[in-house]
N, C-alpha and C positions, 0 to 999 in steps of 0.2 A: 670265665669268671663273670659274675653278675655285676651289672652297673647299678649302683645304689643312688637313686635320684631323689628319694624321699628321706627326710631325717626329722627326728623329734628328740629334744633333750629334756629330760625330767630332772629336777633338782629337789632333793629331800633334805630339809633342815632339821637338825636335832638339838636337844638341849645342851649337849656337850660334844667335844671331839671324840671322847671315848665311846659314847653311844653310836656316833656316826661310823667310827672305825669298826665296831662290831657288825653293824649292818652291812657295811661295804665288804668286809671280809667274808660275810656269809653268802652274799650274792655273787661276788666277783668269781668264785670258783666255778660258777655255771657258764661263764663266758667261754665260748668255743665248744661247750658240751652239748648244747641244744642243736639238734640236727636241722639243717636247712641251708640252702644256698641262695635264698632270696633276701636274707637279712643278715645284719651283723650288729653286734652290741659291744659297747665299751662301758666300763664302770670305773669311776675315780672318786677320790675324796679330797677335799680341801677343808681343813679344820673340822667344823661341825656340819658340813654339807656333803652329801653323797650325790653324785651326778651319774645318770644313766642315759647314754645316747644310743638310740636305735636308728640304724640306716637300713633302707629297704629298696628293692627294685620296683615295688608296686604297692599301692595303698592297702591291699588286702594283707600282704606280708607285713607292712608296717603296723597295722592294727593288731595282727596276731602277735607280733613281737612285743608291742606295748602291753597287751594283756598278759603275756607271759611274765615280763619283767615287773610289772605292777604287782602281780600275784607273788612273785618271789620276794620283793621288798616288803609287802604286807606280811608274809609269813615270817620273815626275819624280824620285823618290828613286833609282831605279836609274841614271838618266842622270847625276844629280848625283854619285853615288858613282864612276862611271867617269870623269867629267870632273875631279872634285875629290875625291880620296880623303879619307876621314874625318879624318885627322890634319892636313889642310891648312886646314880651316875650322872648328876647334873653339873 
């Protein structure tokens, strides 16, 4: 089992808890599905803030994990904005 010595936590704030819930549920399903034994990720939500924590055994794996999760959150945000424009879930 890998030893995770590097960690980064990203917090994404949204206009409402509903928007945060949609983004969190969209990306949370990917936890454990992305192959790799050099990093692990947790996704959580408190009110209107989604938190993504990436732990990794080395800096290369941390960077790769961060790139992946930033891309997933970005895709969820863009999809949400097209499906439910900002003024409808604030």
